[in-house]
N, C-alpha and C positions, 0 to 999 in steps of 0.2 A: 574500701579496705576493711578488714575485720577489726573488731574492738578487742584490745588486750588489757588484761589486768596489769596495772603498773608494777605489781610485785612479781609478775611472771618474768622468768629468765628466758632469753631467746638464744637458741643455739643454731648455728649454721653448720651442717655436716658438709665439710669442704672436700668431698669426693663425689663425683657424679654417680647417680643411681639410675636404675631402670624406672622411668616415670610411669610405667604400666602398673607399678605397685600401688595398691590402694591402702586403706586404713590399716588392715591387719598386717600387711607386708611392711609398711613403714613403722608401725608399732614394734614389730619384731626387730627391725634395724635399731631402733632406739634402745630396746631392752638388751639385745645381744651384742651389738657392735659398740654403741655409745655407753652401754652399761648404766643407763638412766631409767627412771620409772616413767613410762609413757603417760600415766594418769596423774603426774605431779602438778599439772597446771602450767608447766613450762611449754614453750613453743619450740618445735623442731622443724627446721627448714631444710629442704633438699632440692637439688637441681639435677638436670639431665646433662649428658655429655655435650649436647649441642648448645647448652646454656640459653635455651629459648623457653624453658619451662621451669617453674618453681612450684613446690608443694610445701605447705605449712601444715603440720599436724599438732593439735593440742586438745586437751581434755577440758571441757567447759563446766564440769561439775556433775553432769548426768549423761555424758556421751562424748565421743570423739568428734572433732570438727576437722574437716580437711579442706583447706583453702588452696585452690589451684589457679595459677596464672600462666598463660601462654602468650608470649610476645608475637605480634603479627609479622613485623618486618625487621625488628632489631633483636639483639641478644642482651641478656643480663650481664652487667659488668661485674666480674668476680676476679679478684686478685690472684695472680700466680703464686704469691707468697703465702696465701692462706693454705693451711693443711690441717688435717685431722678435724677437730671440733673447734669452732670459733664462737665466742660469745658476742652477740650484737646488742647495741642499745636499741631502744624503741625507735629512735630517730633513724638509725642505720637500717632497721628493718623496713621502715616506711620508704626510705630512699631506695633500698634494694628492690622492693616490689614496684616502685614507681619507675624503675629503669635508670636511675641516676648512678653515677660513678662515685660511690663513697669510699672507694678503696685507695684513692691517691694518697690521702694523708696516712692511712694505715701502712701503705707500702713505704712511704718516706720514713716513717718512724721505725719500721722493721729494718730497713737498710741502714739507718744511722745506728740502731742498736746492735746490729750484727757486726759492725766495724769494731766495736769495743769488746766483744765477747766471742 
């Protein structure tokens, strides 16, 4: 797994993208759709429609780094309740790229919250 600065924020773009996009295409999505600065040092994670590919884009100080993972036989577990832009903790990022289901607790919290509002 790639090393992250502990002060970096991690964003998951919770809409599938065309994973043929490379650094320039993903940086454009960060700038135009997410309205964030791609060179901020923050990490931006994207996934494909089949949920078997993840890409993480971040600026390491002197250039962009693109981290790409494709699952062999499984799919990444992404919650149906996630939408738009989601902030992840460093632990959730690790779990996501490892293929674990970290969304169960998030779904439970969202369902409880939605009952009251």
